[in-house]
N, C-alpha and C positions, 0 to 999 in steps of 0.2 A: 298659295303661298306657302313654299319649302321652308320649315324650321331653319335656322343657321345651325342649330348643333349638326342638322343631318349635313351641310353639308361640308364636305373634306375632300382635303387636296392630298392627291397621289404620290408617287413618287416623280413617276412620268409626267403628270401634268404640271410638278414643282420645276421641272426640268425645262420643259415647254416653255411655262411661263418666262421663267427665271430667263432662258436665251432671249424672248421675245423682245422682256425689258431691256435687256442688256443691247440688244440689235439697236432699240428705238433712242434710249437714252445713254448708254455707257454706264447706267447704274448699275451694278453685280452686287446677287446675293449670293453666296457662298453655300456648301450642299450644308452647314449647320446652322442658315438662315430660316431653312422652309419653316419652320414655325413661325419666328417674327411676318413673313409674308403670308402664308396662311390665317396668322391673327388679324393684319391689317384690314386684310381683303374679304375674310370672307363678310361680313356685316356688308360691305357696296354690295358682292356677287347676288346677295339675296334682296337687297333693297330696289337692285335692279330686275329683277325677277328671274334672273338666271335659277336652273334647277341644280346645278353643280358645275363645277371649276372647269372641270371641259367644255361647255359649252359657252361659258365666257371665254376660253381662249379661243375656240373656234368664233366666236363675234370677233377680237379683239385681232383677229387675222386676216378676216373679210370682209366684214360686215361695210359698206360704205358709209357707216358714220361711226367707225371704230375711233376714228381722229379725236371726235369727241371725247368719246373714252377713256383712251387712254391721257388725255390729259386729266380728266378724274382722276384714274389710276393714278398717273406721277405725283399730284396731291397728296394722295392717301401716303404712298410707301414711302416719300420723304420727308420729315422734320420739318416744320415751322415754326420752331421757338425762337423765336426773335424779341428783340426790345431796342427804344432807340436807345446809346449813347451806351452800346457792349462794348465792353472791353476797353474802359478810358484809357488807360496804357497805350494803344494802340492807336485810339483816337486824338488824343495828344499829341503825339509824332505827326498825327497826320497832318492834325490841323497847324501846333507850333514848328513844328520842326522842318516839314517838308511844302507846305501848302504861302504861308506866310513868305517865304526866300524865293516859291515860284512864282506867287504874284508879283513879287519886286522884279523878278524876272522878267517875267512876259510884258509888265509896263513899260522896261525897262528895255523891250521889245518895237514899242508901239501898237503891235494889236495884241486888243485884249481880248483874246480869246482862249476857252477854258475847257478840257475835256475831260468827265467822270466818269468812271463804269464799275456801275453795283452788279456783280454777278449774282446770279441764285439772290432776288432780292426778297424773294419771302412777298410779305404784307407791306412790305417797306419802308420797315421804320429805318433800315440802316440805308438809303439815297435819301432821305428826305431829311436824317444827324446831318450828313455828308453837304447837305445843302444847305442846312443851317449853318454848318460850323464853316462852309465858303462864308457865305454870306455878311457874317462874323468878321472874317477878314478881308473882306472889299469892302473898302472908306465908304460911310453911309455919305450918299450923296451923288459917288459916284456909279454906283453898280449899274446906272442905265448904260454906261458907257462900257461895260464887259457884257461877252457873249461865252455866255457859261449854258453849258448843257452838261445835264447830269443823265446818264443811260442807266436805265435800271430794269433788269431782265433776271425772269424766270419764266420755267418750263411749265411752269401750273397756269391758269388762266384764272381757276378762284382764287386763289391769291393777286393776282393782279390787278383782278376785278375790286376786291379790299381797298390793293394801294391806290390803288387811282382814285378813290372812294377818299381817302385820306382821313377819316374817324378814326378814332380810339377812345380807350376807356381809359379807369383810372390806372390799372394792372399796368395797360402799355405805355404809359408814361411815367413808371414809377423813379426812372431813373434818372428823367431830363432834370437836367440843372435848372431852380427858378428862373435865372436870368432868360436863358432860352423859352422857358414856358410861357412866361410874359410876353415875349417879347415875338414868336413863331407860332402858337397856339392862339385859340379863341374855344371859349365854349360856347355849344350849341344847344337848342330847347331841348334835347335829348338827357341832358348831362354827358356829355362826350367831349371828347377833344377835339378841334379840326385844323389840320395843316393853313396856316393862311395862306391866300394866293400867292404872294411873292415866292414862297419855298417851292408850293405846288407846279410854278410856274417851271423853274428850274428843272422838272427831272419829266422825263420821257420814260415812259412803261412800254415795253413791249413782250410777247411771248416767244421765247426762244430756249434752244435747246443745247447745251453747252457743246453735244456732243456733234454736232450740227455745224462741222467745218466752214459748209458754203454761204452758211447766213452769220458764221461769226467773223466774214471779209468786209462787212458793212462795219463791222467797230477797227477805225481806223484811227490813228492822231490820239489818242489816250494821254493822256498824263500820270492818272493816277487809276490802279483797278483796283477796286474789294472786292476778293473770292474766297471770304472767309468761312470757312467749316464746311466745305462742298466737297473738298476731295477724295471725304472720305467716302462719300457713296461710290466711288470709283473703284478700277481694278489698275492693274502698273501700268497699263498698256493705253486706259483709256486719262489716266493722269497724266500721262505724257502728251496724248493728243490734245487736252484740257490746255493744258499748261504751255502747248505750242502757239496754241490761235491765239492764246492772252499774249505771249511775247508779239507775235506781230500786230497786234491791235496796240501796244505800246509805241510810241515816239521814243528815240533815244535816251536813254536816261530817266525814264517814267517809273514810274514805283509799282510794283504790285505788294496787297496785304493778303494771306492768307491766315487763318486761324491761328491761337498763341500758340498751340501745342500742335500745329502742323509741318511740314517740311519739306522741300523740293529735295531733298537727298535722295540720290538714287532715280529722280522724274527728270530733273533738268539741269545742266551744266551751263545754260544760255545767258543765266542770272548772277548778278554778284550781289554778296549779302553784304552789305552796311550799317555801321551801328550810328544809329541815331538818339542821341537821350539816354543811352544807355540797350534800346533797343534793336534787331536786328530784324531788317529791310530788306525786301527783294527789289533789286534794280537793273533796268535793263542795261 
């Protein structure tokens, strides 16, 4: 095994790998991010038994097993830092400002069908949070009358497997309000907190590349989409492609949440900005 300190990324290989990543995922590493890409991948290249980055790129280009390795690659190069009830201001608007009214509106139409989507869901904290908030707003005893689906997608099969298990440690649940922790979690024998079945059954996890417009066509009729802190990985052209696909997935009047520090300025004019409880949200 070659020591990781001897594996270095040349400028030529950086460009080749950067272009391959962009072609497959839309994730873009500019010239000044060579060190970041090299640092994140050098351990993987070594552990997988490749003697150089050149050999690794050749494998990703042509080996029959490259798709499995690409999934590992995407997991490494994307930051999966997440938590339950992340950015409470947005979540309060989601639950109180939008979801409450939306549920009443749907009830009035007679068909109790609700569709939500957590894009780039990582290890599941966001879609499970959405599920708990949704259950909190659907009247107790009437939840069986509802057809609720929360689609949760990510490019990494590794984080999706973790999300499907639904087991979390003390750090992961640090921001969960006590009433939600008591109602929707159970503590297992390993000292971890497990998502209860009534929450789990609402969330459908699937491996989806947001850059793959064809795959995104199956996500139609969405009332609300969360795509928070994801667009930062894309260049402008990729951002436009992803946002256009999300726009097509939404029902008329549907809402899009992006990261509180993100904006669709110069990306899309299709959405309108609406002020809900002093917070700006994008609406179709």
